[in-house]
SEDO-263987 format. One line per field, with one value per residue (C-alpha): x negated, y, z; residue number from 1; residue in one letter. Coordinates in steps of 0.02 Angstrom, whole numbers, plus 50000, padded with zeros to 5 digits. Each point is the difference from the previous one (the first is absolute). Layout:
% SEDO-263987
u (X,...) .
v (Y,...) .
w (Z,...) .
i (NUM,...) .
aa (A,...) .
***
This chain:
% SEDO-263987
u (49289,49841,49916,50000,49816,50013,50139,49888,49856,50127,50047,49815,49961,50147,49930,49824,50053,50089,49853,49878,50127,49997,49823,49956,50120,49931,49812,49991,50122,49881,50021,50176,49981,49878,50127,50131,49895,49971,50183,50076,50101,50155,50026,50160,49964,50111,50021,49935,50029,49987,49893,49854,49993,50028,49836,49964,50075,50043,50180,50100,49953,49816,49958,49912,50129,49944,49998,49918,49847,50038,50016,50078,50105,50106,49992,50126,50007,49842,49994,49852,49970,49832,49928,49895,49990,50187,50018,49879,50093,50167,49934,49937,50149,50113,49888,50023,50194,49986,49892,50124,50151,49906,49948,50174,50068,49870,50028,50179,49955,49885,50145,50114,49871,49986,50195,50009,49860,50095,50155,49910,49912,50164,50083,49847,50010,50184,49979,49865,50105,50150,49895,49916,50163,50071,49840,49996,50191,49943,49914,49816,49920,49810,49982,50089,50190,50065,50002,50146,50046,50191,50024,50162,50007,50116,50009,50146,50133,50161,50130,49954,49814,50045,50097,49851,49875,50122,50003,49804,49965,50127,49917,49830,49933,49857,50045,49971,49906,50114,49907,50047,50099,50048,49947,50114,50005,50038,50097,50046,49845,49886,50066,49975,49824,49960,50080,49863,49861,50039,49984,49843,49923,50029,49948,49823,50001,50019,49868,49967,50045,50173,50170,50147,50177,50106,50187,50131,50072,50185,50066,49898,50050,49890,50094,49871,49846,49837,49886,50109,49994,49813,49987,50100,49889,49838,50069,50065,49815,49888,49968,49892,49947,50135,49934,50167,50118,50185,50140,50182,50083,50152,50121,49983,49850,50032,49964,49860,50035,50077,49855,49864,49879,50074,50154,49935,49823,50036,50007,50162,50100,49949,50185,50093,50067,50172,50006,50144,50076,50003,50013,49838,49906,50149,50094,50152,50143,50145,49914,49955,49830,49937,49830,50070,49946,49827,49852,49894,49836,49979,49903,50076,49881,50096,49938,49820,49862,49822,49819,49935,49867,50128,50120,49883,49972,50182,50038,49844,50059,50177,49951,49897,50153,50128,49899,49954,50189,50115,50103,50163,49945,49965,50173,49934,49843,50040,49974,49818,49957,50112,49896,49841,50092,50040,49810,49975,49808,50016,50063,50178,50156,50176,50107,50101,50084,50035,49866,49963,50107,50187,50039,50190,50020,50122,49955,50134,50094,49853,50015,50100,49996,49943,49969,49819,50012,50118,49861,49941,50056,50051,50068,49997,50140,50125,49942,49816,50022,49950,50075,49879,50007,49958,49955,50115,49913,49815,50047,49894,50032,49908,49923,50028,50155,49977,50171,49935,50139,50181,50000,50173,49952,49891,50143,50108,49857,49940,50135,49956,49810,49947,49945,50172,50100,49883,49988,50090,49868,49893,49840,50054,50054,49830,49911,50103,49963,49828,50009,50098,49869,49843,50025,49946,49871,49835,49960,49849,49888,50041,50113,50146,50171,50121,50177,50078,49918,50042,50180,50050,50113,50108,50088,49934,50161,50113,50009,50093,49842,49890,50093,49956,49813,50020,50069,49854,50100,50017,49859,49917,50105,50160,49971,49959,50164,50097,49933,50041,50172,50023,49943,50138,49855,50011,49878,49931,49950,49884,49836,49884,49852,50110,49984,49831,49934,49972,49812,50018,50050,50176,50124,50018,49888,50061,49956,49980,50179,49975,49962,50160,50098,49985,50170,50102,50023,49855,49964,49805,49986,50105,50126,50168,50082,49934,50061,50114,50174,50035,50132,50123,50046,50163,50059,49950,50099,50157,49985,49993,50148,50099,49954,50051,50159,50044,49946,50114,50030,49875,50017,49836,49930,49850,49872,49913,49801,49874,49865,49882,50130,50034,50184,50039,50042,49983,49814,49879,49903,49820) .
v (50402,50051,49847,49983,50029,50174,50053,49948,50115,50143,49980,49983,50167,50093,49942,50046,50170,50018,49958,50121,50134,49984,49970,50164,50118,49935,50004,50172,50122,50140,49987,50026,50163,50063,49973,50082,50157,50025,49976,50131,50134,49974,49832,49990,49949,49848,49918,49830,49894,49822,50017,50066,49877,49831,49922,49921,49828,49861,49995,49845,49967,49976,50175,50143,50137,50166,50108,50162,50006,50023,50188,50101,50128,50045,49948,50033,50177,50042,50083,50114,50011,50096,49868,49876,49890,49992,49985,49850,49911,50024,49937,49844,49973,50028,49888,49864,50020,49997,49859,49897,50061,49946,49828,49966,50048,49894,49860,50009,49997,49849,49910,50047,49934,49837,49985,50034,49871,49863,50036,49985,49850,49917,50052,49935,49840,49982,50031,49877,49870,50033,49975,49856,49913,50041,49933,49833,49978,49961,49834,49982,49978,49961,50043,50178,50055,49992,50168,50023,50137,50026,50060,50036,50054,50158,50159,50085,49983,49899,49962,49820,50032,50104,49844,49892,50113,50009,49816,49997,50126,49939,49831,50089,49976,50122,50158,49946,50086,50047,49954,50120,50124,50149,49941,50026,49869,50034,49837,49843,49903,50135,49980,49814,50024,50115,49896,49870,50123,50102,49856,49933,50169,50001,49828,50053,50138,49873,49896,49824,49927,50080,49937,50079,49976,50061,50015,50080,50160,49994,49839,49925,49986,49951,49912,49928,50094,50028,49891,49853,50014,50020,49852,49891,50050,49962,49831,49949,50044,49941,49837,50109,50134,50108,50034,49969,50119,49961,50060,49981,49853,50006,49874,50047,50032,50189,50091,49889,49884,49840,49898,50122,49932,50113,49900,49820,49992,50026,49885,49920,50056,49901,50001,49830,49962,49982,50157,50066,49826,49903,50148,50075,50084,49992,50153,50017,50018,50047,50140,50157,50002,49845,49983,49990,49825,50021,49975,50176,49979,50134,50166,50155,50150,50109,49927,49965,49972,49959,50035,50153,49906,49875,50137,50106,49843,49989,50181,50032,49862,50061,50178,49961,49896,50126,50153,49907,49939,50088,50122,49919,49839,50065,49978,49917,50010,49831,49911,50036,49939,49852,49959,50004,49882,49885,49987,49918,50074,50122,49968,50032,49918,50031,49998,49838,49997,50187,49996,50180,50065,49961,50046,50013,49969,49849,49976,50093,49842,49915,50143,50002,50111,49916,50085,49995,49886,49868,49867,50053,49954,50095,50113,50181,50116,50034,50180,49955,49884,50070,49937,49947,49942,49817,49885,49842,49898,50016,50044,50155,50168,50112,50153,50102,49998,50040,50043,49974,49980,50056,50137,49985,49903,50138,50104,49854,49920,50163,50014,49812,50040,50031,50174,50038,49903,50074,50181,50062,49901,50144,49900,50005,50175,50060,49901,50067,50181,49960,49936,50167,50112,49913,49875,50005,49933,50048,50045,49910,50132,49984,50151,49967,50028,50014,49929,50172,50008,49825,49989,50166,49979,49856,49874,49827,49927,50126,49954,50175,50088,49877,50047,50180,49951,49896,50144,50068,50156,50063,50123,49970,50142,49943,49826,50071,50099,49855,49890,50126,50001,49818,50013,50136,50128,50177,50000,50171,49920,49885,50051,50070,49878,49856,50056,49925,50001,49831,49993,49995,50117,49950,49983,49813,49953,49883,49819,49863,49902,49837,49852,49918,49910,49808,49946,49884,49881,49958,49868,49950,50103,50145,49975,50057,49901,49834,50037,49866,50054,50068,49898,50090,49867,50094,49979,49825,49972,50087,49901,49834,50056,50037,49827,49922,50079,49945,49822,49863,49984,49882,49899,50061,50180,50033,50117,50104,49998,50093,49946,49981,49883,50119,50049,50158,50143,50148,50032,49983,49827,50017) .
w (50090,50098,50084,50195,50009,49904,50126,50156,49931,49983,50183,50051,49905,50091,50169,49963,49945,50169,50094,49909,50031,50182,50012,49901,50095,50172,49953,49908,50083,49967,49818,50025,50100,49871,49857,50115,50033,49815,49958,49893,50104,49886,50074,50103,50181,50064,49820,49960,49834,49979,49849,50105,50133,49892,49958,49829,50010,49874,49950,49990,49821,50057,49919,50093,50045,49973,50153,50042,50113,50183,50044,50137,49931,50146,50188,50133,50076,50089,50177,49928,49815,50032,50121,49901,50149,50016,49809,50004,50145,49926,49831,50075,50103,49842,49891,50143,49990,49806,49998,50122,49890,49850,50074,50056,49821,49923,50116,49955,49814,50024,50091,49859,49868,50103,50011,49800,49985,50098,49894,49835,50054,50048,49840,49899,50091,49983,49809,49989,50088,49889,49846,50071,50033,49832,49915,50117,49946,49822,49970,49964,49826,50004,50182,49996,49998,49812,49911,49885,49881,49968,49835,49899,49830,49990,49905,50076,50147,50010,50124,49985,50029,50156,50061,49962,50084,50147,50032,49987,50134,50116,49996,50038,49821,49960,49899,49815,49861,49841,49845,49867,50106,49914,49819,49845,49862,49823,49994,50090,49923,50065,50169,49999,49937,50137,50138,49957,49956,50165,50115,49905,50027,50181,50042,49929,50134,50146,50090,49946,50168,49999,49949,49906,50024,49856,49988,49892,50061,49961,50052,50135,50187,50141,50143,50121,50088,49897,50107,49974,49817,49999,50121,49878,49852,50096,50055,49822,49920,50126,49907,49880,50111,49952,49813,49919,49930,50032,49904,50026,49907,49879,49948,49816,49886,49939,49893,49925,49841,50074,49908,50065,50129,50117,50003,49967,50062,50185,50155,50036,50157,50160,50057,49981,49828,50068,50119,49909,49965,49854,49892,50071,49857,49877,49923,50081,49860,50116,50096,49911,50084,49911,50086,50191,50016,49934,50129,50008,49903,49878,50052,50051,49996,50110,50166,50020,50132,49993,50005,49893,49925,49916,49966,49911,49880,49975,49964,49891,49886,49999,49974,49857,49918,50031,49937,49839,49962,49880,50111,49924,50077,50175,50084,50159,50100,50074,49835,49997,50181,49972,49841,50109,50119,49859,49953,50174,50011,50147,50188,49980,50068,50034,50160,49970,50160,50033,50150,49962,49859,49959,49820,49964,49818,49998,50183,50087,50046,50076,50131,50160,50151,50171,50173,50041,50158,49907,50030,50169,50169,50109,49871,50025,50060,49860,50000,49975,49859,49815,49835,49867,49820,50000,49855,50039,49866,50064,50182,49986,50074,49862,50076,49823,49909,49806,49925,49808,49875,50049,50127,50082,50135,50075,50050,50049,50121,50068,50134,50051,50042,50170,49985,49951,50131,50123,49941,50167,50107,50098,49942,49819,50016,50062,49868,49870,50064,49989,49820,49937,50104,49973,49863,49812,49885,49910,49819,49931,50052,50182,50010,50123,49934,50152,50004,49973,49826,49954,50068,50062,50142,49918,50124,49942,50056,49896,49819,49969,50049,49896,49841,50032,50002,49841,49900,49903,49935,50167,50064,50170,50076,49935,50066,50171,49996,49946,50139,50117,49951,50001,50187,50028,50029,49939,49856,50054,50172,49910,50059,49856,50069,49942,49818,49968,49814,49918,49972,49813,49854,50002,50134,49963,49869,49867,50026,49879,49989,50080,49892,49923,50143,49978,49926,50093,49846,49870,49886,49976,49842,50054,49856,50057,49870,50063,50182,50064,50039,50168,50078,50119,50124,50052,49815,49998,50170,49921,49848,50097,50101,49852,49926,50161,49996,49821,50035,50058,50191,50085,50156,50063,49991,49888,50065,49855,50017,49926,49866,50150,50080,50142,50053,49946,50113,49892,50057,49863,50021,50050) .
i (1,2,3,4,5,6,7,8,9,10,11,12,13,14,15,16,17,18,19,20,21,22,23,24,25,26,27,28,29,30,31,32,33,34,35,36,37,38,39,40,41,42,43,44,45,46,47,48,49,50,51,52,53,54,55,56,57,58,59,60,61,62,63,64,65,66,67,68,69,70,71,72,73,74,75,76,77,78,79,80,81,82,83,84,85,86,87,88,89,90,91,92,93,94,95,96,97,98,99,100,101,102,103,104,105,106,107,108,109,110,111,112,113,114,115,116,117,118,119,120,121,122,123,124,125,126,127,128,129,130,131,132,133,134,135,136,137,138,139,140,141,142,143,144,145,146,147,148,149,150,151,152,153,154,155,156,157,158,159,160,161,162,163,164,165,166,167,168,169,170,171,172,173,174,175,176,177,178,179,180,181,182,183,184,185,186,187,188,189,190,191,192,193,194,195,196,197,198,199,200,201,202,203,204,205,206,207,208,209,210,211,212,213,214,215,216,217,218,219,220,221,222,223,224,225,226,227,228,229,230,231,232,233,234,235,236,237,238,239,240,241,242,243,244,245,246,247,248,249,250,251,252,253,254,255,256,257,258,259,260,261,262,263,264,265,266,267,268,269,270,271,272,273,274,275,276,277,278,279,280,281,282,283,284,285,286,287,288,289,290,291,292,293,294,295,296,297,298,299,300,301,302,303,304,305,306,307,308,309,310,311,312,313,314,315,316,317,318,319,320,321,322,323,324,325,326,327,328,329,330,331,332,333,334,335,336,337,338,339,340,341,342,343,344,345,346,347,348,349,350,351,352,353,354,355,356,357,358,359,360,361,362,363,364,365,366,367,368,369,370,371,372,373,374,375,376,377,378,379,380,381,382,383,384,385,386,387,388,389,390,391,392,393,394,395,396,397,398,399,400,401,402,403,404,405,406,407,408,409,410,411,412,413,414,415,416,417,418,419,420,421,422,423,424,425,426,427,428,429,430,431,432,433,434,435,436,437,438,439,440,441,442,443,444,445,446,447,448,449,450,451,452,453,454,455,456,457,458,459,460,461,462,463,464,465,466,467,468,469,470,471,472,473,474,475,476,477,478,479,480,481,482,483,484,485,486,487,488,489,490,491,492,493,494,495,496,497,498,499,500,501,502,503,504,505,506,507,508,509,510,511,512,513,514,515,516,517,518,519,520,521,522,523,524,525,526,527,528,529,530,531,532,533,534,535,536,537,538,539,540,541,542,543,544,545,546,547,548,549,550,551,552,553,554,555,556,557,558,559,560,561,562,563,564,565,566,567,568,569,570,571,572,573,574) .
aa (M,R,S,A,S,S,R,R,L,V,V,A,S,L,A,A,S,V,F,I,L,L,L,W,S,L,V,D,P,G,S,L,A,N,M,A,A,H,A,P,E,Q,Q,T,I,G,Q,T,T,A,N,N,I,M,P,P,I,A,D,L,N,G,Q,S,A,S,A,P,A,L,T,V,E,T,V,D,T,L,A,D,E,D,S,P,A,T,L,S,S,A,V,V,A,D,A,D,I,D,A,N,V,T,A,D,A,T,V,G,L,V,A,G,A,E,E,T,E,T,Q,E,E,E,A,E,E,E,A,E,E,E,A,E,E,E,T,L,S,L,P,L,V,N,G,K,P,I,D,I,N,F,L,I,P,L,S,S,T,H,F,N,F,C,R,S,L,Y,T,A,L,I,N,D,Y,P,K,P,T,L,I,N,W,G,R,K,F,E,D,P,A,A,G,R,V,Y,K,I,S,G,I,D,E,Y,L,H,R,M,R,D,D,E,F,A,F,I,L,D,G,Y,D,V,W,Y,Q,I,P,Y,A,D,F,V,T,R,F,V,E,S,T,K,E,D,N,H,Q,T,V,V,F,G,A,D,K,K,C,W,P,N,D,P,S,S,P,A,C,T,N,I,P,S,S,P,L,P,T,D,V,Y,G,P,N,T,D,V,I,N,Q,V,Y,R,Q,Q,Y,I,N,F,R,P,R,W,L,N,S,G,N,I,I,G,P,V,T,E,L,R,H,I,Y,D,Q,A,N,Y,S,I,T,H,A,P,P,D,Q,V,F,S,D,Q,M,Y,I,A,D,I,Y,G,E,Q,K,L,K,M,T,V,D,Y,T,S,E,L,F,Q,T,M,T,F,S,H,R,D,I,T,F,L,E,D,D,I,F,S,F,P,R,K,K,P,D,E,R,R,L,Y,A,F,N,R,I,T,S,K,L,A,P,I,L,H,F,N,G,P,K,E,H,M,D,E,W,W,P,K,M,W,W,Y,S,E,R,N,N,P,D,V,I,A,K,S,K,E,I,Y,E,T,G,G,A,Y,D,P,D,G,N,F,I,P,W,S,D,L,C,M,N,V,D,V,H,D,V,A,T,G,K,I,L,E,D,R,N,T,S,R,E,E,A,E,K,K,L,A,E,T,K,N,V,D,A,E,D,V,P,P,A,A,V,V,P,V,P,T,A,A,P,F,P,E,A,A,P,P,P,P,E,E,P,S,V,L,D,P,V,F,N,A,D,A,L,P,P,V,I,N,E,D,D,V,I,A,D,A,A,A,D,A,A,A,A,P,A,L,D,T,P,V,A,Y,T,S,S,D,G,D,S,S,S,G,E,P,V,G) .
***
């Protein structure tokens, strides 16, 4: 956009041109008469053209507009064509008229330019104010607003990614950069190698004073605004001037060897030792998810934020380790980053209390859903309240939910989230429309990938349309037609513009399969034969009831209790 000073110069040049035109037409009328006397006979009397009366002026872009020199091709019908005096006076009179007309037109042009200048200045000021407000909404680090790059390692699209991206954009997160977008991998091990090497390469493109925010792409939701998340990070790392890299915290060390430094040489959790009662940090022998009572303290590499200088150290080392490892041992990128954390040499920590990240493996029972004004007074109107996933153990509302491990809770919880319950709210409808029309992401080279390329026109609230997107055997055009049919729209009515080719060789590039899911039940050495037997509490209750029926009658009823001492009710203990 041009500066205000350059626009003022344009207006000044217009005014000067008008003045010169008027002065020349009045001071030297004889020259006009002389040109008229020698005009070619074939010129038609009574015609005038705008090109012959417009002076050379500067256009609105500050460049000289090409206009022919001022000539008199025609004049109004003369009383006596043979009379030089009459011709001269007529020419002078007509020149005065033309000059006045030109002056009026040029003055109008100047006024229009001034109006345009005013409108552009207002638009420029409004854009600057919006950018300033957005910048000021983020906290300061070293005297200036924090600059964060949002990175997601992702090679191809998926319905769960579309949902993840939607939750980010509706909470005003910046459009992410997709590391490895469009790449194909020979095998899962190669995909995991490139996940680390791709991030590492991008980190070395960034400035030293920047920060990076790295999240998995298929199983992450963002439930509160971006500015609030960033503020929490800055506040939680201010003691070391924001130089620590923060990871999500898991309840189990996985997939590293239980005797490795990644599992043993790490800090203890700051949470109370009895936060889950007397069985805190004790394997639960009743409930299948045996680690539900463990305090989170092991590193999860699917959610990260920190300064780029420290992240480079971490990813340089992880990249070297994973690229030099035998392919048959590369079954998780997390293992290599956790090993680095176990060495305790770099500025790394985990989010023990879910201040930033809520990982879900063995933690679903820690979550309850609360309205956002539950602790405020006066409370909001019922239709203004929002429901959030809240950690009842740490009393934290985590900005980001990471569904590592079992995924069934993703479909179960989606209808509980505020963006679903408020999907008919006019503000949410407008924001959603904006996401579908202008949302998207970037590839590592900065090329924009629109929402239509990433997610076609799927409805993030409709699982049925998501299944169409996930079918890699379906071409782009076939998928568009199926989506149209699910919305009761004639497939022929789908506009051709909606069929946008994916910016890769294949309609949906083959992505590396996700790493093996953390099993619900594991012993320390992954020996299935050594696993403790899984006790079905319902069977225990039924056996106890049968024993009670066969036993002699007692004067006082006896209540069956579980091994934990709690009265059984059919609900797994924990």
